[in-house]
C-alpha positions in Angstrom: 0.1 -0.1 0.1 2.8 2.5 0.8 4.7 1.7 -2.3 1.7 2.1 -4.3 0.9 5.5 -2.5 4.3 6.8 -3.3 4.2 5.5 -7.1 0.6 7.5 -7.4 2.1 10.4 -5.9 5.1 10.4 -8.2 3.1 10.0 -11.3 0.2 11.8 -10.4 -0.3 13.7 -13.6 0.1 12.9 -17.4 1.8 15.2 -19.8 -1.2 17.2 -19.9 -1.1 18.3 -16.4 2.5 17.7 -15.1 5.5 20.0 -15.4 4.8 23.1 -13.8 7.4 25.5 -12.1 6.9 29.1 -10.7 9.3 31.4 -12.8 9.8 35.2 -12.7 7.4 37.6 -11.4 7.5 41.1 -11.9 6.4 43.0 -8.9 6.6 46.9 -9.0 5.5 47.6 -5.7 4.4 46.4 -2.1 0.7 46.8 -3.3 1.2 44.9 -6.4 2.7 42.1 -4.4 -0.5 41.3 -2.7 -3.0 41.5 -5.7 -3.4 38.0 -7.4 -2.2 35.4 -9.9 -1.4 38.2 -12.2 1.8 38.4 -10.3 2.9 34.9 -11.6 4.3 35.4 -15.1 5.4 31.9 -16.3 5.3 28.1 -15.2 8.2 26.5 -16.7 8.7 22.5 -15.9 8.7 20.9 -12.8 12.1 19.6 -11.6 10.5 16.1 -10.9 8.7 16.0 -14.5 5.7 14.6 -12.9 3.3 15.6 -10.2 0.8 18.4 -10.2 0.6 21.8 -8.2 -2.4 22.1 -6.1 -3.5 25.4 -4.8 -6.2 27.6 -2.9 -7.4 30.6 -4.6 -10.3 32.7 -4.7 -11.7 33.0 -8.4 -13.8 36.1 -7.8 -13.8 39.2 -5.6 -15.8 38.0 -2.3 -15.8 34.5 -3.7 -15.3 31.2 -1.6 -11.9 29.5 -1.4 -11.5 26.7 -3.9 -8.9 24.2 -4.9 -7.3 24.5 -8.3 -4.7 22.6 -10.3 -2.3 24.8 -12.0 -1.6 23.7 -15.7 1.7 24.3 -17.6 0.2 27.2 -19.8 -0.9 29.0 -16.7 -4.7 28.1 -16.8 -6.3 26.9 -13.8 -8.6 23.7 -13.3 -11.3 24.7 -10.7 -11.7 20.9 -9.4 -15.2 21.7 -8.1 -16.5 23.2 -11.3 -14.6 20.5 -13.5 -16.0 17.7 -11.5 -19.4 19.0 -11.8 -19.0 19.4 -15.6 -17.5 16.0 -15.7 -20.4 14.6 -13.5 -17.8 12.9 -11.0 -18.7 12.9 -7.5 -15.9 14.0 -5.5 -14.6 12.1 -2.3 -13.4 15.2 -0.7 -14.6 18.8 -0.2 -13.2 20.8 -3.1 -12.8 24.0 -1.1 -10.2 22.6 1.1 -6.6 21.0 0.4 -6.5 19.6 3.8 -9.7 17.6 2.6 -7.9 16.7 -0.4 -4.7 15.4 1.3 -6.9 13.4 3.9 -8.8 11.7 1.2 -5.6 9.9 0.2 -5.0 8.0 -3.0 -8.8 8.1 -4.1 -8.8 11.9 -4.0 -5.5 12.4 -5.6 -6.4 10.0 -8.5 -9.7 12.0 -9.0 -7.9 15.4 -9.0 -5.5 14.1 -11.5 -8.0 12.6 -13.8 -10.2 15.6 -13.6 -7.5 18.0 -14.3 -6.2 15.9 -17.5 -9.5 15.8 -18.8 -10.2 19.6 -18.2 -7.1 20.6 -19.8 -8.6 19.9 -23.0 -10.9 22.8 -22.7 -10.1 26.1 -24.3 -12.0 28.4 -21.5 -10.7 27.8 -18.0 -9.5 30.6 -15.7 -6.0 31.9 -15.9 -3.6 33.0 -13.4 -4.5 36.6 -13.5 -8.1 35.6 -12.6 -7.0 34.2 -9.2 -6.2 35.5 -5.8 -3.4 32.9 -4.5 -4.0 31.9 -0.8 -1.6 29.7 1.2 -2.3 26.4 -0.1 -3.5 25.4 3.4 -4.7 28.5 4.7 -6.1 27.1 7.8 -3.8 24.6 9.3 -5.4 22.2 11.6 -2.2 21.9 13.8 0.9 24.0 14.7 3.5 24.0 11.9 6.5 21.9 12.8 9.6 23.6 12.1 13.4 22.3 12.4 16.0 24.7 13.9 19.7 24.8 13.1 19.4 22.7 10.1 22.3 24.1 8.1 25.6 24.0 9.7 26.7 27.6 8.4 23.4 29.1 9.9 24.4 27.3 13.2 27.9 28.8 13.1 26.6 32.2 12.2 24.4 32.7 15.1 26.8 31.7 17.8 27.8 35.2 18.5 24.3 36.5 18.9 22.6 33.5 20.4 21.4 33.7 24.2 21.7 29.7 24.3 25.5 29.9 24.6 25.5 26.5 26.3 24.9 25.0 22.8 28.3 24.9 21.4 28.0 22.3 18.7 25.2 21.1 16.7 23.0 18.7 18.4 23.0 15.1 17.3 19.1 15.2 17.0 17.0 17.6 15.0 15.9 20.6 17.0 12.1 20.9 16.8 9.7 23.8 17.7 6.3 25.0 16.5 4.7 28.1 15.1 1.2 28.9 15.9 -1.6 28.4 13.3 -2.2 32.2 13.1 1.2 32.7 11.6 0.1 31.1 8.0 -0.1 33.8 5.4 -0.5 34.0 1.6 2.4 33.9 -0.9 1.8 37.5 -1.9 0.1 38.8 1.0 1.5 41.9 3.4 3.3 40.9 6.7 2.2 43.6 9.3 5.3 43.9 11.2 4.9 44.2 14.9 7.0 47.5 15.2 5.3 48.1 18.6 6.7 45.0 20.0 10.1 45.0 18.2 12.1 46.3 15.1 14.0 43.1 14.8 11.8 40.9 12.4 14.0 38.6 10.2 13.8 36.3 7.2 14.3 32.6 7.2 13.7 31.0 3.9 12.9 27.1 4.1 11.6 24.2 2.3 8.0 22.9 3.6 7.2 19.5 3.6 3.6 18.4 3.4 2.4 15.1 5.4 0.2 12.9 3.3 -1.1 10.4 5.7 -1.3 9.6 9.6 1.8 7.9 11.0 3.8 7.4 14.1 7.2 5.8 14.9 8.1 6.1 11.0 11.3 4.7 9.8 13.8 6.5 7.7 13.4 4.0 5.1 9.6 4.4 5.0 9.6 8.3 5.8 9.1 9.5 2.1 6.1 7.5 1.5 4.4 10.0 4.0 5.4 12.8 2.0 2.3 14.3 0.1 4.3 17.4 -1.5 6.3 20.5 -1.1 5.8 24.2 -0.7 7.8 27.3 -0.3 7.8 28.6 3.4 9.3 31.5 5.2 9.6 31.2 8.9 9.8 35.0 9.6 10.9 35.7 13.3 11.1 38.3 15.8 14.5 37.9 17.1 14.8 39.6 20.3 11.5 38.1 21.5 12.9 34.7 20.4 16.3 34.9 22.0 15.8 37.4 25.2 12.4 37.1 26.2 10.2 34.0 27.7 13.2 32.2 29.2 14.8 31.8 25.8 12.0 29.7 24.6 11.3 30.2 20.7 7.6 29.9 20.4 6.4 33.3 20.8 9.1 35.0 18.7 8.1 32.4 16.1 4.5 32.6 16.3 3.5 36.3 15.6 0.2 36.5 13.4 1.0 36.4 9.7 4.8 35.5 10.0 4.6 32.2 8.1 3.9 32.9 4.4 3.5 29.8 2.2 2.9 28.9 -1.3 2.3 29.6 -4.2 1.1 26.1 -4.0 1.9 22.3 -3.0 4.0 20.6 -5.7 3.1 16.5 -5.3 6.0 14.4 -4.5 6.9 13.3 -7.9 7.1 16.9 -9.1 10.2 17.6 -7.0 13.8 16.6 -7.3 15.7 16.9 -3.9 19.4 17.3 -5.2 22.1 20.0 -5.7 19.9 21.9 -8.0 17.3 22.8 -5.5 18.4 26.2 -4.1 16.8 27.7 -0.9 16.8 31.6 -1.5 15.7 34.7 0.2 16.0 38.2 -1.2 14.8 41.5 0.5 14.2 44.3 -2.2 15.8 42.2 -4.8 19.1 41.8 -2.7 20.1 38.1 -2.2 20.3 37.4 1.6 20.3 33.5 1.4 21.4 30.7 -1.0 22.0 27.3 -0.2 21.2 24.0 -1.8 19.4 21.0 -0.6 22.3 18.7 0.0 23.5 21.3 2.7 20.7 20.4 4.9 22.2 18.6 7.8 19.3 16.5 8.6 17.7 15.3 5.7 13.9 14.9 5.1 13.7 11.3 6.0 15.8 11.6 9.3 13.3 14.5 10.1 10.2 12.7 9.8 11.6 9.8 11.5 12.8 11.6 14.6 9.8 13.9 14.7 7.4 10.8 14.6 9.1 8.9 17.5 6.0 8.7 19.8 4.3 11.6 18.3 1.7 11.0 15.8 1.8 13.0 12.5 -1.6 13.8 10.6 -2.3 14.0 7.0 -1.8 17.9 6.2 0.8 18.6 8.8 3.3 21.1 7.8 7.1 20.6 8.5 9.5 23.8 7.7 13.0 22.0 7.4 15.3 24.8 8.5 16.9 27.9 7.0 20.3 28.3 5.8 22.9 31.3 6.6 22.2 34.8 5.7 19.5 35.9 8.3 19.5 39.3 9.2 20.4 39.2 12.8 23.8 37.2 12.1 25.0 39.9 9.7 27.4 42.7 10.6 25.8 45.1 11.1 22.7 43.5 11.7 19.7 43.8 9.4 15.9 43.5 9.9 12.9 43.9 7.8 11.2 47.3 7.9 7.9 48.6 6.4 7.9 48.9 2.6 10.4 46.0 2.2 9.4 43.3 0.0 10.5 39.8 1.2 10.9 37.1 -1.5 11.4 33.5 -1.0 12.5 31.1 -3.7 13.0 27.4 -4.0 14.0 26.3 -7.4 12.0 23.6 -9.0 9.0 24.6 -6.4 8.4 28.4 -6.8 8.6 31.9 -5.5 6.7 33.9 -3.0 6.9 37.8 -2.5 5.5 39.6 0.5 5.4 43.0 1.2 6.3 44.4 4.7 3.5 46.6 6.2 2.8 48.4 9.7 0.2 46.9 12.1 
C-alpha cells in the first residue's frame, strides 16, 4: 500500500497536467505584491517531471476558497467546477486542500484524472483571474519547524545567541512549532509588529506536507509519508525569540501572519531533492540566502523519523525544514525587515513567494 501510494504521488499527472514551475514574477511595488495571480508570469517545467501543483485560490472578489490545479500554460482547473462538468462525485470537499490530502489515494487520483480531462478545454480561468492564498490557509495544527538544520546557519548565529550552552550542533534535530495564525499567503502583506520589536527577520525554508497519519515512522519508509512540498518563510522576531520568555522560541516564531507559504503544493513526484534545488531569500531584490538541498544537515527522512517517534503526524501537517545562513540578525551590521520592504522566498523547482512588509 505504501509503495502504491508513493508511486501514485510520483506519477500523479499526465503530460497534460505535469511539469509546472513558478518562474519570474514582475512586481513593481508592495501593493502589487498582494494583488493576485497576475504576479505569476510563467510556469516552466517541474524539476521532478511528474506531479501536479495544487493551490487554494479565490476566483472572484468576495468568492469562496476553492482548490485548483495549475497547468503548464498558466490555466487553472477549478476542481469543483470541473468535477461538476464531468459529472464526477468527489470524495473530498473541493474547497479544502486539507480535505484533499486526507482523502488519500482516491482523492489524488480523482484530481489527476479531472485535471487531465479539463486541460482539453479552451475556456479555463488563468493565473490573473485568481487570488492565491496559502495552499493550506487554515492549518489544523501548529506548523512543525526544524532549527539549526544548516551548519553555516548554526555557526553564523553563535555570537548573537543567548543559548551559549549549545556549542555544537545537536545529534538530533531541534524541533519547535509556530502557531496556526502565523499562516499567510504567498503574496500577502506581513504586518510588522513594530510596537513589539524592530527585529523581524527572514528565514527561507522548504516546507514538507505530510500525506497520511503515522507514528514511529522509519527513515526507510519516511518518504512514503510525503504528500508534497511548498515554499515557506519562517519569519521571526529575533529579540522576542532570543531574550524574552526564558529563551523559548515559540512566541518569537508565532507572531500572526509571520509564516507565508505557497504559491502551491507540488506533489512529491514533481520535485527532485538534489544539488539543483536552491533555497533563496531576497529583500528588495538583494539576495540574502542561497543554499542547496544537500547542505541540509538532517535530511527529510531523518526529520520525519525523529519527529514521529512517539508523536503522531497527521495528513496535512506542515514541516518547515530549516533555514540556511544569511539571516539578518547574524549580519554585521545586523539587518532587519522594515515597512516597505519586499521579502522574496524562492525554492528552485517549486516556486517563488513575495511578501510586502507593512505596519500593524
